[in-house]
N, C-alpha and C positions, 0 to 999 in steps of 0.2 A: 445588481452585480456588474462589475467592470472587468474587462479583459486586460490583463497586465502581462507584458512580455519582459522577462528579465534577460539581460545579455551578460554573460560572464564566462571566463575560462577557469574559474576557481571551482574545483570539485567539492562544493560545500556540503554535499550529502555525507561526506566522511566525518565532518565535525571535529577535525583534528587540531585546527588552529583557531585563534580568535576570529580571523577573517571568515573562516568557514562557518563558525558558530553564528556570527553576525548575519550572514546571508541566509543561512538555514532558518533562523528565528524569524527574520523578516518575511520570507516566503511563506512559512507555515502560518504566521499570524494573519497574513492577507487571505490565505486559503480559508482559515477558520472563520473569517468575517465574510465569507460568501463570494469572494472574488475568484475569477477563473485565471489561474496563473500558469503560464508556460515559460520554460527556460530555454533560451537559445545558447547552446554550448558548442563553440567551434574548436574542438580539440579531440585528441585521441582518447578513447574510453575503452575500458576492459569490460568483459562480460559481467564481472562483479559490480561495476558501476551501474550498469543497466538494471541488474537485479536489486541492488540497494535502493535505487531511486523508485523502483516499482513498489518495493516493500514499504517505503516511506510515503507512498501516495503522491509522488512528485511527477509532474508532466515535464520531462526533459527531452528536448529535441536535440539529439547528438548529431553534429555535423562533422564528418571526418575530413582531415587535411588531405586525404588522397583523392578528393573529388577533382574533376577536371580543372585545370589551371593551376593546380598545386604541383610543384616539383619536389624532388628528393631533398634539396637543401631547405626548402620551406618546411617540409615535414620534420626535419631534424630541429629546425628553429622552434617550431611549435612545442615539441617535446621539451626543449630547453626552457622555454618560457613558462610552461606548466610547472616545472620544478621551481623556477624562480618565484612565481606567484605563491607557491607553497612555502616560501621563506627558506629556500635551500641555499642560504648564504654560507653555510658551513663549507661548501666546496672551495671557496676562495678565502675563508677566514685564515688569518695568520700571515697573509701576504702583506707586505709593507711597501710604501712608496706610491707616488701618485699614479704612475703608469700601471702598477699592479692593481690599484683600486679601480681604475677605469676598465680593466680587462674583466670581462664577464658581466658587466652591467648592461642592462637593457635600456633602450630608448623608446619613446613613444612610437617612433617610426617602425620599430621592429614588430609592432602589433598590427600594422596596416597590411592585411592580407587580402589581395584582390578576390580570391575565391570566397572569402568570408563575407565580403561586401555583397556579392551576388546572392549567396545563400541567405543572408540577413534580409535583403529586399524581398526575396521569395517568401521567407517566414512571416514577414510583416503583412504582405499581401494575403497570404493564406489565413493567418490568425486574426487579422484586422483588430489589433489591440487599441484600447482607449488610451493606454499609457505604456511607455517603455521605461524601464529602470535599468540603467547600465551600472555594473559593478566596477568601479574605478574609472578614471579618465582614460584608461587604456582602451576602452570600448567606444570612445567618443567618435572615432572615425566611422563607425557603423551608422550612427545617427547622421553624420555629415554626408554620408554617401546616399541617403535616401532622396528620391526626387522631391522637389518642393511641394508638388500637389499631394504627395503621400505624407510627407513630414508635417505639413501644416495642420493636419487634422488630429495629430497625436501629441499628447502631453509627454514630453521627454524629460526624465530626471536622471541624475547621477548620484549614486550613493558613494560618498568619498572615502569613508573609513578614516583617512588621515589627510593632513595637509602634506602632500608627498614631497614637495620641494623643501619644506622645512625639515621633514623627517630625514631626507637625504643628507642635508647639511649637518644635522645632529650626529648621524652615523659617521660622516666624514670627520667631524670634530673629534670623534673618539677613535679615529684611525681604523674605521671599518667601512667596507663597501656595502652600499644599499642595493636592493635588488633592481632598482630602476634609477637612472640618472635623468632628472627633469628639472629645468630651471623654473623660477617663478613665472617668467614670461610664457613658457611653453604650457605650464599648468593653467595659467589664466586663459590662454587661447583655447585649450581643450574644454574648459569649464563653460565657455561662452557658447558651446554647441547646444546647451541644455536650457530648458525653460525654468527648471527648478534644481537647485543644488541641495542635497541632503547632507548636512553636517552632523557629526556624531557628538559634538559638544560646543558650548557657546563661544569660546575663544576662537575656534576654527571657523565658526559661522561668521564672526565679524571679519575675519581675514578674507573669506570667500566673497563677502559683500563688496569688499574693495577690489578684489581681483576680477569679479564679473558683475558689475553694478546693474546690468540689464536683466540679470537672472534673479528669480526669487530664491531665498535661502530659508530652509526650515531645519530645525534641530530635532533629530530623532535619535534617542539614546539606544541602549541595548538591554534586552531582557532575555535571559536564557530560556528558550522555549521548552516547556514540559519539565523544567527542573523542579523537583520536589524536595523541600527541606528534609535532610536526613533525620529520621526519627530517633533522636538520641536525647534522652531527658537529662543526661549528665555526661561526664567525660567517658571516653571509651575505656580508659583504665585509670582507676583512682590513684594508682602509684606512679604512673608515667604520663606526662603531658606531651602530646604529639602535635608538632607543627608540620605543615606541608606546603609544597610549592609545585605547581603544575604549569609547564610552559614549553613552547616549541624551541627549536635550536637557533632562532635568529640571534644576531650578535648582541642585541641589547639584553636579551634574556640570559644568555650565557655569561656575559659580563656581570649581570646583577647577581646571579647565583654564586659565582666565584668570589665576588667582593663580599657578599653576605657571609659566606663561610669563613673568609679570611678576617673580616673586621668584627663580626658579631659572634658567629657560631664557635669560633676558636675558643672563646671564653667559656663555652658550655661543653667542650669536647670530652671532658672527663666526668660529666654529670649523668648518672644513669637514670635520673628521674625525669629526664627530658630527651626526646628524640626528634629527628627531622626526617621526613619522607620527601624525596625529590622524584617527581614523575614527569613524563613527557620527554621529548628528545633532548631538552636542555640538560637533563640529568646524565646524558652520555658525554658531556663536554667538560667535565670537572677537571681542574688541575689536580695532578696526582697527589700532591702533598696536602690536599684539603679533604681527602676521603676519610673522615673521622669515623670511629667505631659506632657512634650513635647517630649515624646518617645512613638511611636506607635508600637505595636507588631502584626505582620501579621501571624506569624507561617508559616506552610507549604504553598507554593504557587504552583498552578497547572501550571501556565504559567509565566515563569520568565519575559517575556516582559511586563506583567502587573506591575510587581514590578519596572522595569526600567522606565516605563512611569510615575511613581509617584515621582521619585527622580530627583534632579538636579545634584548630584554628589554621588559617592560611596566611602566608606571607607573600608580599610582592615588593622586593627591594629594588626595583628598576630605577635607574638614575637618568635615563634619557629615552627618547621616543615621543611620538605624538599621539593625539587622539585619546579616546576613552579606552581604558585598559580592560579588555573583555574578560580576562582572567580574574580581575578584581570584582567585576560585576557578577561573574559566575559564582564566586565564593559566597557572596551574600545571598544569591538565589538559592544556594543549597543550605542556607542557614548557618554558615560558618563565619565566625569573627574574622576580620581581615586586619592584619598589621602591615602597613605599607609605607613607602616613602611618599612625599608630596607628589612626585612624578607618577606614582602608581595609582593615583585617584584623580580623575578630572571630572568635574561635575558637581552637583549639589551635595552638601553634606548628608550622610546617611548613617543612621544609628547602627552600631556594630562595626564601624570602620575607625581604626586608629591610625592616623597619618602623622608621620614625623618628618621634620625638615632635613635632618641629618641621619644617615644610615646608622651611625653609632648609637643613636637614641633608641634603636630597637632593643638594644641590650637591656636597658633599664625597664622597658615595657615587659619584656619576657620574664625578667626576674620578678617584677611585680605580680605578674599573673601566676608565677610559680608559688610565690609566698602568700598571696592573697587570693585564694580560690574563690572567695565570695565576690571579689571584685571582678574576676574573670567571668563568673556565672552571670553577673549583671550584663557584661558585654555580650555574652553568648545569647542570652534571652533577647537582647536588643537586635542582634543579627537575625535571630529567628523571626522576630516581628517584622524586620525590614524585608525578609524574604517573601512576605505575603503581598508585596506590591503587585498590582495587576499589570499584565503585559499590555492591556488596553490603555493604561495610563501612559506607559512608555511610548507606545506607537500611535497614540491618538493624533498627533500632528500629521502623520502620514495618512492615517485613515481618513481624517477630515479632508485632506488635500485630494484624495482619490475618489471622493464621493461622486 
């Protein structure tokens, strides 16, 4: 058994976003393999957060921002950063112009909190971890702040989720502000604080090898922890074919949903034999002229399995963004066929996934599924088979590394 300390300001126990799902699954997989895992969380937490983590069997050490050395402005900043990490880009969506884009964006320096450095050092001394895993490069300064004699005995890793500088550029290219502004040079410097970089897919792993050549790089994908394929031997309704989308309100998701409705679903708006269910906060950001009658809006869902039980297949029409798309992996984990753009699936081909290069091509796939139910049944069974992939297989590179 190894002792592993996670450092993050993402309230991952809520499992509301892809990032939260990613961290939760990784933590739980390590625990199920006998490791002792503690989470260092330097941010404000509600009583409900503490209760939830206890119910989930998580050892989370909450460190509040009102400890000595923190002032009122820092407390406000932490709360703002918490919202940013939860992808709260909607607060400045719609602003245009370079100055507006920069307003509201975070920098790596915004995360460098002196009181957190002191609290982290104490946590490391007390817990004596064999390994430290930081979630995002935003936590790199915590590792950098450790005394050399303490740091040298610990294997330090960073779970990247995304190539952030590339992701920021993609958002800017689509006239949206990203939650953090970071240059390739800044990202490279932060990565070099770690012995090992965890990439979520192969292309990003290759980029990280160039950015931090002295660090080891390992690819660890994602598997939704405890996701059980929905027990449906056939369609939910033989008369109505139901597609679904579940996503947070970050800009790439909102753009994807609105473009799908405009380019693809508009052609199905008068067809009663097919319907679309939109869930998650992205469903609250639709253009008013795209709220067709055969589109249902669920908003935030407390239990994602309820959403997957309602749909026959899942779409992910995203056109930009980086990294592995957690929502795509999650759909297969629940045994649901996935129809996505090429940008919606990064990684090895998986049965049950239909990826198209152009968004318009989704129209033909949906019509084919409607007209040829036997063909869809073949895809559905393939998705169910793919859902049986073991989490051990996905996380084996990390488990081997932490032996």
